C-alpha positions, 0 to 999 in steps of 0.5 A: 952333297954327301950321301951315306951309302947305307948299311955300314958303307962309307959316305960318298960325295955325289957330284957331276950328276949326268943322268938318273936311271933305274937298276931294273926297269921292271921295278919302275911304275913311272918316271917323269923328267922335267927340264928347266933352264939350269936344271933337270928334275927326275921323279920316279915311282916304283911298283912296290911303292917307293919314290925318288926325286932328283934335281941336278944343275946343268954343270952336274951339281946335285941340288935336291935328293929325296928317296923313300923305299929305294936304294941308290948306286952311284956310277962313276960315269955320273949316273945315279941308279935307283932301285926299289928296296921291295923289288 
């Protein structure tokens, strides 16, 4: 899956997702992790009202990404970091 990194940044390939995290834990209102056979889903809600849902397969393939009111940073270690835009 390709993702526009935003604000004029180049498009980046998201693959080999190993973890989902938050840049600043103080921005996080809730974080739910659901592990099912073959995939892991993270549902995050931010104090300022943004949300994200990320689902990736056991091999790291990004299966689903929804993000509203938050930005993302892709780390080379396979971590997708999310941050509230209003935080």
